[in-house]
C-alpha angles and dihedrals in degrees: 000000000000117000127229122227133191109233130180115217114189118194130189131203129200094227110220092013092145091052092046090051093048090055094045134060114250096263097053091044089051090049089052093052092045091050090052091051092048091057090049095047094049092051091044094052093045089053096045096249130147128227112236103176145351114221096192095259097026142045131215116210133173133215122188095208115054090218091064092051091050090051089051093046094049091049092047094047094049090051093046091049091053091047091049092054094045099045102024093240130139114228122171136203125209132182139198135188126203149139128262132196123234091212091121093250 
């Protein structure tokens, strides 16, 4: 019988990324996105998470313990808030909580 685990899957979104990209040439727009991903990946690694998918302007990561996801979310939000104030950008952080099956699918 397959088990069911709780898993926390925070996701982030670069709010206004389409508008940012329209105002910037491709290289600076990509640098902005890569900088955003770098913040996320550092916080994820520090908290013991695993990257599941990149959506172009967002990452989906999973954490078996909810406490690790919360630590990652707090670290990410603090850095995003600092970057928002410094650069006048608007980055957002979203979270989801769900159950996954260990059926191997």
